[in-house]
C-alpha positions in Angstrom: 40.5 142.3 196.7 43.1 140.2 195.1 44.5 141.1 191.7 45.8 138.4 189.3 49.0 139.9 188.0 49.0 137.6 185.0 45.7 139.0 184.0 47.3 142.5 183.7 49.9 141.2 181.1 48.7 141.7 177.6 47.9 138.6 175.6 50.7 139.2 173.0 53.2 139.6 175.8 52.1 136.3 177.3 52.6 134.6 173.9 56.0 136.0 173.6 56.9 134.7 177.1 55.6 131.3 176.2 57.5 131.2 173.0 60.7 132.3 174.8 60.3 129.5 177.4 59.9 126.8 174.7 63.2 125.0 173.8 64.5 126.2 170.4 65.0 123.9 167.5 68.6 123.7 166.3 68.9 123.4 162.6 71.8 121.1 161.5 73.5 120.7 158.1 74.2 117.4 156.4 76.3 114.9 158.3 79.5 113.6 156.9 77.9 110.3 156.2 75.1 111.9 154.3 77.5 114.0 152.2 79.5 110.9 151.3 76.4 109.0 150.3 75.4 111.8 148.0 78.8 112.2 146.5 79.1 108.4 145.8 75.7 108.5 144.1 76.7 111.3 141.9 80.0 109.6 141.0 78.2 106.4 140.2 75.7 108.2 137.9 78.5 110.0 136.2 80.4 106.8 135.6 77.4 105.1 134.2 76.6 108.0 132.0 80.2 108.2 130.7 80.3 104.5 129.9 77.0 104.8 128.0 78.3 107.8 126.1 81.6 106.1 125.1 79.7 103.1 123.9 77.4 105.2 121.8 80.3 107.2 120.4 82.3 104.1 119.6 79.3 102.6 117.8 78.9 105.8 115.8 82.6 105.9 114.9 82.4 102.3 113.8 79.4 103.1 111.5 81.4 106.0 110.0 84.4 103.8 109.5 82.4 101.3 107.6 80.8 104.0 105.5 84.3 105.3 104.6 85.5 101.8 103.7 82.5 101.3 101.5 83.3 104.6 99.7 86.8 103.3 99.1 85.5 100.0 97.8 83.2 101.9 95.3 86.2 103.9 94.2 88.3 100.8 93.5 85.4 99.1 91.8 84.9 102.2 89.6 88.6 102.2 88.7 88.3 98.5 87.8 85.3 99.2 85.5 87.0 102.1 83.8 90.4 100.5 83.3 89.5 96.9 83.1 92.1 96.1 85.8 92.6 96.9 89.5 94.7 100.0 90.4 98.4 99.8 91.2 99.4 100.9 94.6 102.9 101.8 95.8 102.7 100.1 99.2 100.6 97.5 101.1 100.1 100.1 103.8 97.4 102.6 102.8 98.6 106.2 102.5 96.1 109.1 102.8 98.7 111.5 101.3 98.5 112.5 97.8 100.3 115.0 95.5 101.8 115.1 92.0 105.1 113.8 93.4 103.6 110.5 94.8 101.3 109.3 92.0 101.0 105.7 93.3 99.7 106.2 96.8 96.1 104.9 97.4 94.8 108.5 97.7 96.6 109.7 94.6 95.3 106.8 92.4 91.7 107.0 93.7 91.5 110.8 93.9 89.2 111.2 90.9 86.9 108.5 92.2 86.7 109.8 95.8 85.8 113.4 94.8 89.1 114.7 96.2 90.5 118.1 95.1 93.0 118.0 92.3 96.6 117.1 93.4 99.3 119.7 93.5 103.0 119.6 94.4 101.9 120.2 98.0 100.9 117.2 100.2 97.2 116.8 100.8 95.5 114.2 102.9 92.3 112.4 102.1 89.9 112.4 105.1 88.2 109.3 103.9 91.3 107.4 105.1 91.1 108.9 108.5 89.7 106.3 111.0 86.9 107.9 113.0 87.6 107.8 116.7 91.4 107.5 116.4 92.7 108.9 119.7 96.3 110.1 120.5 96.6 107.4 123.2 96.1 104.8 120.3 98.6 106.4 118.0 102.0 105.2 119.3 102.9 108.7 120.4 102.2 110.3 117.0 100.4 113.6 117.0 99.0 113.4 113.5 96.7 110.6 112.2 98.3 110.7 108.8 101.6 109.5 110.4 100.0 106.2 111.0 99.1 103.2 108.8 95.6 102.2 109.8 94.6 100.2 106.8 96.4 97.6 104.7 95.7 96.3 101.2 95.6 92.6 100.4 98.9 90.8 101.5 98.8 87.0 101.0 101.8 86.5 103.3 99.9 87.7 106.3 96.5 86.2 106.0 95.6 82.9 107.6 95.3 80.0 105.2 92.1 79.0 107.0 90.4 81.8 105.1 90.3 81.8 101.3 93.1 84.0 99.9 94.6 84.6 96.5 97.3 82.1 95.7 100.7 83.0 94.4 101.8 82.4 90.8 98.9 84.0 89.1 100.9 86.9 87.7 104.6 87.8 87.4 106.2 90.8 85.8 109.1 91.1 83.3 111.6 90.6 86.1 109.9 87.4 87.2 108.6 89.0 90.4 105.3 88.1 91.9 102.6 90.7 91.1 99.8 91.0 93.6 96.2 91.9 92.8 97.0 95.6 93.3 100.0 95.6 90.9 103.6 96.0 91.6 105.5 99.3 91.8 109.2 100.0 92.0 110.9 103.4 91.8 113.4 102.1 89.3 111.1 100.0 87.1 107.9 100.2 85.2 104.8 99.7 87.4 102.7 96.6 86.7 99.0 96.9 86.4 96.7 95.4 88.9 94.9 92.2 88.1 92.1 92.0 85.6 88.7 90.3 86.4 89.8 87.2 84.5 92.9 86.9 86.7 90.9 87.2 89.8 88.6 84.4 88.6 91.7 82.4 87.6 93.0 82.8 91.2 89.8 81.5 92.6 90.0 78.4 90.4 93.7 77.9 91.3 92.9 78.2 95.0 90.2 75.5 94.7 92.6 73.2 92.7 95.3 73.6 95.3 93.0 73.0 98.3 91.2 69.8 97.3 88.3 71.5 95.6 87.5 73.9 98.5 85.3 76.7 97.1 86.7 80.2 97.0 84.9 83.3 96.0 85.8 87.0 95.9 83.3 87.6 98.7 85.7 85.7 101.0 88.9 87.5 100.1 89.8 90.7 101.9 90.9 93.6 99.6 91.6 96.0 102.5 91.4 95.8 106.3 92.1 97.8 109.4 95.4 96.9 111.0 97.0 97.4 114.4 99.9 96.1 116.4 98.5 92.6 116.4 99.0 92.4 112.6 102.0 90.0 112.2 104.2 92.0 109.8 103.6 95.2 111.8 105.6 93.7 114.7 108.9 94.7 113.2 108.6 94.4 109.3 106.9 97.7 108.6 108.6 101.0 108.3 105.4 102.8 109.5 103.7 102.9 113.0 100.3 101.4 113.4 97.7 101.8 116.1 98.3 99.8 119.3 95.0 98.0 119.3 91.8 97.6 117.3 90.1 100.9 117.1 86.5 99.8 117.6 86.6 97.1 120.3 87.2 93.5 119.7 86.8 93.5 115.9 88.2 95.0 112.7 86.4 96.1 109.6 87.3 94.4 106.3 86.6 95.4 102.7 86.2 92.3 100.5 86.8 91.9 96.8 83.0 92.0 96.1 83.2 95.5 97.7 81.1 94.7 100.8 82.3 95.6 104.3 82.1 93.3 107.3 83.3 93.3 110.9 85.3 90.3 112.0 87.5 89.1 114.8 91.1 90.3 114.1 92.7 86.8 114.3 90.2 85.5 111.8 92.7 86.8 109.1 96.0 87.2 110.9 98.6 84.5 110.8 99.6 83.4 114.3 
């Protein structure tokens, strides 16, 4: 009688033998090509996300900058209504610093109308003049934003004549010196008040007479604007540093004499 040896092997043992005889599957990790593809996708997504984030932040900064400028415009308008003339400022460049020792900076003059704390002998800085989004790499090496001039008041010598601007000869002081719309200040003399509403209107009429009847309105004349290194007089004539470039892309924000704010191309105002 013949005996089948395989029949004597338990079923489970047979299964183990069959499994042992099957070729094993080797588990591999990612190949170098696959890793590079994944990394490149991650980098691309990160770059796109960062670009979108920066655009959104820049847009938000610009909105805040416009709101700040509107607040300054309301303060100047309130000063004009209360005193019947525009304020007198010490410099064309806007200073955010104020104290009892610098009474004619923009921040000092407008302090009551901007809701700032009372001035003392210690320097304080008005945040409303701080351009949102100003970064150290756009500050000419300065560490503090208040070391920079980021805004300028009206200066007829540096605006393009293709845009309506306030003509000279509207007002002079006792020394025979030209007085701009925001007055004239000298450390040795008596400050001259800024223009009255009637003088602003007279300037518009004089501009039209000098330019063959071309219509000029205060809504066309910038009272304050953002400045940067493209601003002509900033290329060597100013004692203060200015930002290297426009803070919010390809435009600057401008406060007009009707106290509205608009965004325009920089060279729309700058003299070439």
